[in-house]
C-alpha positions as CSV (number, residue, x, y, z in Angstrom):
1,M,-7.7,45.8,31.8
2,Y,-5.5,44.7,28.9
3,A,-4.3,41.3,27.7
4,I,-1.0,41.8,25.9
5,V,-0.5,38.9,23.5
6,D,2.2,37.5,21.2
7,I,1.8,34.3,19.2
8,E,4.3,32.3,17.2
9,T,3.0,30.1,14.4
10,T,4.1,27.4,11.9
11,G,3.9,29.7,8.9
12,G,2.5,28.4,5.7
13,K,-0.7,29.3,3.7
14,Y,-3.0,32.0,5.0
15,N,-5.5,30.6,7.5
16,E,-3.8,27.3,7.6
17,E,-1.2,28.2,10.2
18,G,-1.0,26.5,13.6
19,T,0.0,28.1,16.9
20,T,3.5,26.9,18.2
21,E,3.8,29.3,21.2
22,I,1.6,31.8,23.0
23,A,2.3,34.4,25.7
24,I,-0.3,36.6,27.4
25,Y,0.4,39.2,30.1
26,K,-2.7,40.6,31.8
27,F,-1.9,44.3,32.4
28,D,-3.9,46.8,34.4
29,G,-2.2,49.9,32.9
30,H,0.4,50.0,35.7
31,E,1.6,46.4,36.3
32,I,1.3,42.8,35.2
33,V,-1.4,41.1,37.3
34,D,-1.4,37.6,35.6
35,Q,0.3,35.8,32.9
36,F,0.1,32.7,30.7
37,I,3.0,31.3,28.6
38,S,3.1,28.0,26.8
39,L,4.4,26.1,23.9
40,V,1.6,24.6,21.8
41,N,1.6,21.5,19.6
42,P,0.2,22.7,16.3
43,E,-0.4,19.2,14.9
44,R,1.2,20.2,11.6
45,P,4.9,20.8,10.5
46,I,6.7,24.1,11.0
47,Q,8.0,25.9,8.0
48,P,11.9,25.7,7.9
49,F,12.3,29.5,7.7
50,V,10.2,29.8,10.9
51,V,12.4,27.3,12.7
52,G,15.4,29.5,11.8
53,L,13.6,32.6,13.0
54,T,12.2,31.4,16.3
55,G,14.3,28.4,17.1
56,I,11.1,26.4,17.8
57,N,11.2,23.0,16.0
58,N,8.9,20.0,15.7
59,D,10.7,18.0,18.3
60,M,10.3,20.7,21.0
61,L,6.5,20.6,20.5
62,R,5.9,16.8,20.4
63,N,4.9,16.7,24.1
64,A,3.5,20.3,24.3
65,P,-0.3,20.7,24.9
66,K,-2.5,21.0,21.9
67,F,-4.5,24.2,21.5
68,Y,-7.8,22.8,22.8
69,E,-5.9,22.0,26.1
70,V,-5.0,25.6,26.7
71,A,-8.1,27.2,25.1
72,K,-10.0,27.5,28.4
73,R,-7.0,29.3,30.1
74,I,-6.8,31.8,27.2
75,I,-10.5,32.5,27.5
76,E,-10.1,33.1,31.3
77,I,-7.1,35.4,31.2
78,T,-8.5,37.5,28.3
79,T,-12.2,37.9,29.5
80,D,-13.2,41.5,30.0
81,C,-9.8,42.6,28.6
82,V,-8.8,44.6,25.5
83,L,-6.4,42.5,23.4
84,V,-3.2,44.3,22.7
85,A,-0.5,43.2,20.3
86,H,2.2,44.5,18.0
87,N,0.4,44.0,14.6
88,A,-2.8,43.0,16.4
89,K,-4.5,41.9,13.2
90,F,-2.2,38.9,12.9
91,D,-2.5,37.7,16.5
92,Y,-6.2,38.3,16.7
93,R,-6.7,36.4,13.4
94,I,-4.7,33.4,14.7
95,L,-6.8,33.2,17.9
96,K,-10.1,33.5,16.0
97,L,-8.8,30.8,13.6
98,E,-7.9,28.4,16.4
99,Y,-11.2,28.8,18.2
100,R,-13.1,28.5,14.9
101,R,-11.5,25.1,14.5
102,L,-12.9,24.2,17.9
103,G,-16.4,25.4,16.9
104,Y,-16.2,28.5,19.1
105,T,-16.5,32.2,18.2
106,Y,-13.7,34.3,19.9
107,E,-14.3,38.0,20.0
108,R,-12.4,40.8,21.8
109,Q,-11.7,44.5,21.3
110,T,-8.2,45.0,20.0
111,I,-5.5,47.6,20.2
112,C,-2.5,47.5,17.8
113,T,0.7,49.0,19.1
114,V,2.1,49.5,15.6
115,E,-0.8,51.8,14.8
116,L,-0.6,53.6,18.1
117,S,3.2,54.0,17.7
118,K,2.7,55.6,14.3
119,K,0.4,58.1,15.9
120,L,2.3,58.8,19.1
121,I,5.9,58.2,18.2
122,L,6.5,60.1,15.0
123,D,9.1,59.8,12.3
124,Q,10.6,56.4,13.2
125,P,12.5,54.7,10.3
126,S,10.8,51.4,11.2
127,Y,7.9,50.4,13.4
128,S,8.9,46.7,13.6
129,L,9.0,45.6,17.3
130,G,12.8,45.0,17.2
131,K,13.8,48.3,15.6
132,L,11.2,50.4,17.5
133,T,12.2,49.0,20.9
134,K,15.9,49.6,20.1
135,S,15.2,53.3,19.2
136,L,13.3,53.7,22.5
137,G,16.0,51.9,24.6
138,I,13.6,49.2,25.7
139,P,15.4,46.0,26.4
140,I,14.1,42.9,24.6
141,T,15.2,39.3,25.2
142,D,14.3,36.1,23.4
143,R,13.4,38.0,20.2
144,H,10.9,36.1,18.1
145,R,9.8,34.1,21.1
146,A,6.3,34.7,22.4
147,S,7.3,35.6,26.0
148,G,10.1,38.0,25.0
149,D,8.1,39.8,22.4
150,A,5.0,40.1,24.6
151,L,7.0,41.5,27.5
152,A,8.6,44.1,25.2
153,T,5.1,45.0,24.0
154,V,4.0,45.5,27.6
155,K,6.8,48.1,28.1
156,L,6.0,49.7,24.7
157,F,2.3,49.9,25.6
158,Q,3.0,51.5,29.0
159,L,5.1,54.2,27.2
160,L,2.3,54.7,24.7
161,L,-0.2,55.1,27.6
162,N,2.0,57.8,29.0
163,K,2.2,59.6,25.7
164,D,-1.5,59.5,25.1
165,S,-2.2,62.9,26.7
166,E,-5.7,63.1,25.3
167,K,-6.5,59.7,27.0
168,E,-8.2,58.2,24.0
169,I,-7.1,54.7,25.1
170,I,-8.4,55.0,28.6
171,K,-11.7,56.6,27.5
172,K,-12.5,53.5,25.3
173,S,-11.7,51.2,28.2
174,V,-14.0,53.1,30.6
175,R,-17.0,52.7,28.3
176,K,-16.9,48.9,28.9
177,I,-17.0,49.1,32.7
178,P,-20.4,47.8,34.2
179,K,-22.5,50.5,35.7
180,N,-23.2,50.3,39.5
181,Q,-25.2,52.1,42.1
182,L,-23.5,55.3,43.4
183,D,-22.3,54.0,46.8
184,T,-21.1,50.7,45.4
185,K,-19.4,52.5,42.5
186,L,-17.5,54.9,44.9
187,I,-16.3,52.0,47.1
188,R,-15.1,50.1,44.0
189,I,-13.2,53.1,42.8
190,L,-11.4,53.6,46.1
191,D,-10.5,49.9,46.3
192,D,-8.9,50.2,42.9
193,V,-6.6,53.2,43.4
194,P,-3.3,53.4,45.2
195,S,-2.0,55.7,48.0
196,S,0.7,57.0,45.8
197,T,1.8,60.2,43.9
198,G,0.2,60.8,40.6
199,V,-2.6,62.2,38.5
200,Y,-6.2,61.0,38.5
201,Y,-8.9,61.3,35.9
202,M,-12.7,61.1,36.7
203,H,-14.7,59.8,33.7
204,N,-18.4,59.8,33.0
205,E,-20.3,56.8,31.5
206,E,-19.2,57.8,28.0
207,G,-15.5,57.6,29.1
208,E,-15.1,61.4,28.8
209,I,-12.9,63.1,31.3
210,I,-14.9,65.4,33.6
211,Y,-12.1,66.2,36.2
212,I,-8.3,66.0,36.5
213,G,-6.4,66.3,39.7
214,K,-3.1,65.4,41.2
215,S,-2.1,64.3,44.7
216,R,0.8,62.7,46.7
217,N,-1.9,60.2,47.9
218,I,-4.5,59.6,45.2
219,R,-6.7,57.4,47.4
220,K,-6.8,60.0,50.2
221,R,-7.6,62.8,47.8
222,L,-10.4,60.8,46.1
223,N,-11.9,60.0,49.5
224,Q,-12.0,63.8,50.2
225,H,-13.9,64.3,46.9
226,F,-16.4,61.5,47.8
227,T,-17.1,62.9,51.3
228,N,-17.2,66.6,50.5
229,E,-20.7,68.0,50.8
230,S,-20.3,71.0,48.5
231,H,-22.7,71.4,45.6
232,K,-19.9,70.8,43.0
233,A,-18.7,67.7,44.8
234,K,-22.2,66.2,44.8
235,K,-22.6,66.8,41.1
236,M,-19.2,65.3,40.3
237,R,-20.1,62.2,42.4
238,H,-23.3,61.8,40.4
239,D,-21.5,62.0,37.1
240,I,-18.5,59.7,37.9
241,A,-18.6,56.3,36.3
242,A,-14.9,55.5,36.8
243,V,-11.5,56.9,37.8
244,S,-8.3,56.1,36.0
245,Y,-4.9,57.2,37.2
246,E,-1.2,57.5,36.3
247,L,1.5,57.2,38.8
248,T,4.3,59.8,38.3
249,G,6.8,58.9,41.1
250,N,7.3,62.5,42.2
251,E,5.3,65.7,42.6
252,L,7.0,67.7,39.9
253,L,5.8,65.4,37.1
254,A,2.3,65.2,38.7
255,L,2.1,69.0,38.6
256,L,3.3,69.2,35.0
257,K,1.0,66.4,33.8
258,E,-2.0,67.9,35.6
259,N,-1.3,71.4,34.1
260,D,-0.8,70.0,30.6
261,E,-3.8,67.7,30.5
262,I,-6.3,70.1,31.9
263,K,-5.4,72.5,29.2
264,K,-5.7,69.8,26.5
265,N,-8.8,68.0,27.7
266,K,-10.7,71.0,29.3
267,P,-12.7,68.9,31.8
268,K,-16.1,70.4,32.8
269,Y,-15.3,70.5,36.6
270,N,-11.8,71.9,36.4
271,R,-11.6,75.7,37.0
272,A,-8.0,75.7,38.2
273,L,-5.1,76.4,35.8
274,K,-7.2,78.5,33.4
275,K,-5.2,81.5,34.5
276,D,-1.5,81.9,35.0
277,I,-0.6,80.3,38.4
278,F,2.1,82.9,39.1
279,N,2.1,86.7,39.5
280,Y,5.7,87.8,40.2
281,A,9.1,87.2,38.6
282,V,12.7,87.8,39.3
283,T,14.7,89.3,36.3
284,S,18.2,90.6,35.8
285,F,19.6,93.6,34.0
286,T,23.0,95.5,33.9
287,N,22.9,99.0,35.4
288,E,24.8,102.1,34.2
289,E,27.9,101.2,36.3
290,G,28.0,97.7,34.8
291,Y,26.7,95.8,37.8
292,L,24.2,93.0,37.3
293,E,21.0,93.8,39.3
294,L,18.2,91.5,40.3
295,K,14.7,92.8,40.4
296,I,11.2,91.6,41.3
297,M,8.6,92.6,38.7
298,K,5.0,91.7,37.7
299,S,5.4,88.5,35.7
300,S,3.3,89.9,32.8
301,L,6.1,92.4,32.2
302,V,8.9,89.8,32.0
303,E,9.5,87.8,28.9
304,N,12.3,85.4,30.2
305,P,12.3,85.4,34.0
306,I,15.0,83.8,36.1
307,T,12.3,82.3,38.3
308,T,8.6,83.0,39.2
309,F,6.4,83.2,42.2
310,T,2.7,83.1,43.1
311,T,3.0,85.8,45.8
312,L,5.1,88.9,46.3
313,K,6.1,87.6,49.8
314,Q,7.6,84.5,48.2
315,A,9.6,86.6,45.8
316,K,10.9,88.9,48.6
317,N,11.9,85.9,50.8
318,F,13.7,84.4,47.8
319,M,15.6,87.6,47.2
320,E,16.6,87.8,50.8
321,M,17.9,84.3,50.7
322,L,20.0,85.1,47.6
323,T,21.4,88.2,49.2
324,E,22.6,86.3,52.3
325,N,23.7,83.0,50.6
326,Y,25.6,84.5,47.7
327,G,26.9,87.7,49.3
328,L,24.9,90.1,47.1
329,C,24.3,93.8,47.7
330,Q,20.9,94.7,49.2
331,K,20.8,97.8,46.9
332,F,21.2,95.7,43.8
333,T,18.6,93.1,44.9
334,G,16.0,95.8,45.7
335,I,15.8,94.9,49.4
336,Y,17.2,98.2,50.6
337,K,16.1,101.4,48.8
338,T,19.0,103.9,48.8
339,D,21.0,106.2,46.7
340,T,24.2,105.5,48.7
341,S,25.4,102.4,50.5
342,C,23.1,99.6,51.7
343,F,22.6,98.6,55.3
344,N,24.7,95.5,55.0
345,Y,27.7,97.7,54.0
346,S,27.4,99.6,57.3
347,I,27.7,96.3,59.2
348,K,30.5,95.0,56.8
349,S,28.3,92.2,55.3
350,C,28.4,93.8,51.8
351,E,31.7,94.1,50.0
352,G,30.7,97.5,48.7
353,A,29.3,97.1,45.2
354,C,26.7,99.8,46.2
355,V,29.6,102.3,46.5
356,S,31.7,100.8,43.7
357,E,34.3,99.3,46.1
358,E,33.7,95.8,44.8
359,S,34.6,95.4,41.2
360,T,31.9,94.7,38.6
361,V,33.8,91.5,37.6
362,S,33.8,90.2,41.2
363,Y,30.2,91.1,41.9
364,N,28.8,89.9,38.6
365,E,30.5,86.5,39.0
366,K,28.3,86.0,42.1
367,V,25.1,87.0,40.2
368,E,26.1,84.7,37.4
369,E,26.3,81.9,39.9
370,V,22.7,82.6,40.9
371,L,21.6,82.6,37.2
372,Q,23.4,79.3,36.7
373,R,21.6,77.7,39.6
374,F,18.1,79.0,39.2
375,S,17.6,79.8,35.5
376,Y,17.5,77.4,32.6
377,L,17.3,80.1,29.9
378,N,19.1,78.9,26.7
379,K,20.3,75.7,28.5
380,N,20.2,72.1,27.3
381,M,19.6,69.9,30.4
382,V,18.0,66.8,31.8
383,L,16.4,66.8,35.3
384,I,16.6,63.4,36.9
385,D,14.4,62.4,39.8
386,R,12.9,59.2,41.3
387,G,10.6,57.2,39.2
388,R,7.5,55.1,39.8
389,E,9.2,52.0,41.0
390,T,12.6,50.8,42.3
391,G,15.3,51.2,39.7
392,E,13.4,53.6,37.5
393,K,14.2,57.3,37.0
394,S,12.0,60.1,35.8
395,I,13.6,62.3,33.2
396,L,12.6,65.8,32.2
397,L,14.1,67.4,29.0
398,I,14.9,71.1,28.5
399,E,16.4,72.2,25.1
400,E,17.6,75.7,24.5
401,G,15.7,76.8,27.6
402,K,12.4,75.2,26.4
403,F,10.6,72.4,28.3
404,Q,10.1,69.5,25.9
405,G,8.4,66.9,28.0
406,F,9.2,64.0,30.4
407,G,9.4,60.2,30.6
408,Y,10.9,57.3,32.5
409,A,14.1,55.3,32.0
410,N,15.4,52.1,33.6
411,L,18.8,52.1,31.9
412,N,21.6,54.7,31.9
413,H,22.1,54.6,28.2
414,Q,18.5,55.7,27.7
415,I,19.4,58.9,29.6
416,N,22.9,59.3,28.1
417,H,21.8,59.0,24.4
418,I,19.8,62.2,23.5
419,D,18.1,60.5,20.5
420,I,16.7,57.7,22.7
421,L,15.7,60.2,25.4
422,K,13.7,62.3,22.9
423,N,11.8,59.2,21.7
424,I,10.8,58.1,25.2
425,I,9.6,61.4,26.6
426,S,5.9,62.4,26.3
427,P,5.9,65.9,24.6
428,M,4.4,68.7,26.5
429,Q,3.6,72.4,26.0
430,N,6.3,74.9,26.9
431,N,3.9,77.4,28.5
432,R,4.5,79.9,31.3
433,D,2.8,77.7,33.8
434,A,5.1,74.7,33.0
435,Q,8.1,77.0,33.4
436,H,6.9,78.3,36.7
437,I,6.3,74.7,38.0
438,I,9.8,73.6,37.0
439,Q,11.5,76.7,38.4
440,S,9.6,76.5,41.6
441,Y,10.4,72.8,42.1
442,M,14.1,73.4,41.3
443,R,14.2,76.1,44.0
444,R,12.6,73.8,46.6
445,N,14.4,70.6,45.9
446,K,18.2,70.6,46.1
447,N,18.4,66.8,45.6
448,I,17.1,66.8,42.1
449,K,19.9,65.8,39.7
450,V,20.7,68.2,36.8
451,V,22.7,67.0,33.8
452,E,23.7,69.7,31.2
453,Y,24.7,68.6,27.7
């Protein structure tokens, strides 16, 4: 659990400042579960330049509660939480200073989103909250007021959690979770996970990831793990200290995230995805007569496939669908082995490319339509699908035919501006498995929106 904080102060000499406003959003990694926002009477004058910056003046604070009157609420909302702030050293110092004045020692673990951003969002001209959120397309209202800045930090921190593919942030949080008996532990875990689509991570007591999985219903899948009586399942249950999860909004992103993070984290109980998850590919070539042919081959022999398949049967079914839907010749899709005309020509379902009656220009236009629909070789495109919540869209970026990564956007200008889009995606490896996952999903889901640029 995280307490995302922003504090406005009077300014002045170091360690003589007073708090004028504080905002705290309690965040579970997915949504805000509690909040506290209040002006605070600092019992000292505000520096003029601070008044100009924040708009908070002495008159506004005359009847505001003093810090000792809000101190208990701050303790309550931040207990068992990691304190998160943009420039955390400042906000944490102010809190410790205020409590020291009351004779109380205030201690929390902290995370600084400036430091995290420098690690996970590279090459930004500035890491100030205002400029960084602008480059990411994150809306920010009431700039230099505690609530507006804290809420923008929540959105920034959620993006950073998505980009942290090695899960260092989550691992540190898991180490703080109290240890329970096995049965109690599993019940608590199931109570804390949703029945939604996403990726889940099993952690041991040290916070290390021991298993990664994906499901369209995370709670149901975990329940299957916890009731399975296999030797492996029993060992996993014994080692589990906690389960974290990330909602993805759709199955494509869950598959990609699972594939990418298993390869990066190498969990001890994951055996899947160590080998290629596809065996066959469809490729194209121009024959001696100038006609474009489609052919099923072993995927290991194809460098840039149009699309890929796990089984030969899937590949053949796909080729039959193309032949029928696009009016292709059975001879040139490998369905009908012949040196003369194909079977469909005899029943007048083929326009005669197999016997040179259909021109190469006419026939190749149909094959090009197939390539345009099912291949993203050399293309620049964005795949847009449903996100994790209402109003949010998932975005997947492909540049020059290479998968770059994915992220989420709430605003159209985040999608329409390629520089912003590149900043908000979580980079991923462009390996053969990722290509297969994307191509397979595009084949099966006609409703996914594709924007080429």
